[in-house]
C-alpha positions as CSV (number, residue, x, y, z in Angstrom):
1,M,-0.2,-0.1,0.1
2,A,2.7,2.3,1.4
3,D,4.9,1.4,-1.8
4,D,2.3,3.2,-4.7
5,A,2.5,6.5,-3.0
6,S,4.8,8.8,-4.3
7,G,7.8,10.8,-3.9
8,P,5.9,13.9,-2.3
9,V,3.3,11.8,-0.4
10,R,6.2,8.9,1.2
11,A,7.8,12.2,2.0
12,A,4.6,13.9,4.0
13,H,3.7,9.9,5.7
14,K,7.5,9.6,6.8
15,A,7.5,13.3,8.2
16,K,4.4,12.2,9.9
17,I,5.3,9.7,11.1
18,L,8.3,10.8,12.7
19,E,6.2,13.4,14.4
20,V,4.5,11.0,16.2
21,Q,7.1,8.9,17.0
22,Q,9.3,12.0,18.5
23,R,6.1,12.7,20.2
24,N,5.7,9.3,21.9
25,E,9.1,9.8,23.6
26,A,8.8,12.8,24.8
27,A,5.3,11.1,26.5
28,H,7.1,8.1,27.5
29,K,10.2,10.2,28.9
30,A,7.8,12.6,31.1
31,A,5.7,9.7,32.1
32,K,9.1,8.0,33.5
33,E,10.8,11.2,35.2
34,K,6.8,11.9,36.7
35,R,6.7,8.6,38.2
36,K,10.6,8.6,39.0
37,A,10.1,11.4,41.2
38,A,7.1,9.9,42.9
39,D,8.8,6.4,43.5
40,I,11.1,9.7,45.8
41,K,8.8,11.3,47.1
42,A,7.3,8.2,48.2
43,A,11.1,6.8,49.9
44,I,11.6,10.4,51.9
45,L,7.7,9.7,53.3
46,R,8.9,5.6,54.0
47,R,11.6,7.1,55.8
48,A,10.5,10.2,57.4
49,E,7.7,7.8,58.8
50,E,11.0,5.5,59.6
51,R,12.2,7.4,62.0
52,K,9.0,8.2,63.8
């Protein structure tokens, strides 16, 4: 199906795929950082509880 696309159409399609990939990677990175921050916060709270 994609093999019959002409040059400009194929280039636009490829650009769109790259755009979506980059957006997905950015979202994944943000989620990973958010999860890491939550883990750090949980560890701090857990240590505070252990000290009581």
